[in-house]
C-alpha positions as CSV (number, residue, x, y, z in Angstrom):
1,M,75.2,32.0,1.9
2,A,72.8,29.7,0.2
3,R,71.7,26.7,2.1
4,Q,73.8,23.6,1.3
5,G,72.2,20.7,3.1
6,P,72.7,17.9,4.2
7,Y,69.2,16.8,3.1
8,F,67.2,13.6,3.6
9,C,65.4,13.9,0.2
10,G,64.4,16.3,-2.5
11,I,61.4,17.5,-0.6
12,D,63.6,18.4,2.3
13,A,65.9,20.4,0.0
14,A,62.9,22.2,-1.7
15,M,61.2,23.0,1.6
16,D,64.5,24.5,2.8
17,V,64.4,27.3,0.2
18,I,60.7,28.1,0.7
19,A,60.5,27.8,4.5
20,G,58.8,30.7,6.2
21,K,55.4,32.2,5.8
22,W,56.3,34.8,3.2
23,K,58.6,33.1,0.7
24,S,55.9,31.1,-1.1
25,L,53.8,34.3,-1.2
26,I,56.7,36.3,-2.6
27,L,57.1,33.7,-5.3
28,W,53.4,33.9,-6.1
29,E,53.4,37.7,-6.2
30,L,56.3,37.8,-8.6
31,D,54.9,35.0,-10.7
32,N,51.5,36.7,-11.0
33,Y,52.6,40.4,-11.4
34,G,56.1,40.1,-12.8
35,T,58.9,42.5,-11.8
36,R,58.0,44.5,-8.6
37,R,59.5,47.2,-6.6
38,F,59.9,46.7,-2.9
39,A,56.9,48.9,-2.0
40,E,54.7,47.0,-4.5
41,L,55.7,43.7,-2.9
42,R,54.9,45.0,0.5
43,R,51.5,46.3,-0.6
44,G,50.8,43.0,-2.2
45,L,51.6,41.1,1.0
46,P,49.6,42.7,3.8
47,G,50.9,41.8,7.2
48,V,54.6,41.3,6.2
49,S,57.0,43.6,8.1
50,E,59.6,45.5,6.2
51,K,62.3,43.6,8.1
52,M,60.9,40.2,7.3
53,L,60.4,41.1,3.6
54,I,64.0,42.3,3.3
55,Q,65.3,39.2,5.1
56,H,63.3,36.8,2.9
57,L,64.2,38.6,-0.3
58,R,67.9,38.5,0.6
59,E,67.7,34.7,1.3
60,M,65.8,34.1,-1.9
61,E,68.4,36.1,-3.8
62,E,71.2,34.0,-2.2
63,D,69.3,30.8,-3.2
64,G,69.1,32.0,-6.8
65,L,65.3,32.4,-6.8
66,V,65.0,36.2,-7.0
67,H,67.0,38.7,-9.0
68,R,67.5,42.2,-7.5
69,E,68.2,45.0,-10.0
70,V,69.4,48.3,-8.6
71,Y,69.1,51.4,-10.8
72,R,71.5,54.2,-10.0
73,E,68.9,57.0,-9.7
74,V,67.9,59.5,-7.1
75,P,66.0,58.2,-5.3
76,P,67.4,54.7,-5.8
77,K,65.1,52.3,-7.6
78,V,65.3,48.6,-6.8
79,E,63.3,46.0,-8.7
80,Y,62.8,42.3,-7.9
81,S,62.0,39.5,-10.4
82,L,62.1,35.8,-10.6
83,T,65.1,34.0,-11.9
84,E,64.8,31.0,-14.2
85,H,65.3,28.9,-11.0
86,G,62.5,30.8,-9.3
87,V,60.2,30.3,-12.3
88,S,61.0,26.5,-12.2
89,L,60.2,26.4,-8.5
90,N,56.8,28.1,-9.1
91,V,56.1,25.5,-11.8
92,A,56.9,22.7,-9.3
93,L,54.6,24.5,-6.6
94,R,51.6,24.9,-9.0
95,P,50.2,21.4,-8.2
96,L,50.5,22.2,-4.5
97,G,48.6,25.4,-5.0
98,L,45.8,23.6,-6.8
99,W,45.7,21.1,-3.9
100,G,45.5,24.0,-1.4
101,G,42.7,25.7,-3.4
102,E,40.7,22.5,-3.3
103,R,41.4,22.3,0.5
104,I,40.1,25.9,0.9
105,Q,36.8,24.8,-0.7
106,R,36.6,21.5,1.1
107,I,36.9,23.0,4.6
108,G,35.0,26.2,3.8
109,A,38.0,28.4,4.7
110,E,37.9,32.1,4.1
111,R,40.1,33.3,1.2
112,V,42.0,36.6,1.5
113,H,41.3,38.9,-1.5
114,L,44.1,41.2,-2.4
115,S,44.1,44.1,-4.8
116,A,46.9,44.5,-7.3
């Protein structure tokens, strides 16, 4: 069931749906590469366990951020994409990402380079 509050403020409500290490990265992956199959998401997020990716995708689907499309094929094909709500969340997160990019440069942190 989707989270329902109570919340102190809008930031509290927003952080509730992106809490966890992988949710913001799943949003980023789907925003950058579009519709992805489970294995593609897993390859794009090195270090995420299958269990954690499944859990986060389910929660994000319940929260209306991610759409899960199941194709009745053998073997079954499942694709994930952002909903309109997920796209709007990414738009809201974009300034935070720019701030984070500036922070990476300011502190001289190493940046992980992923291949598509």
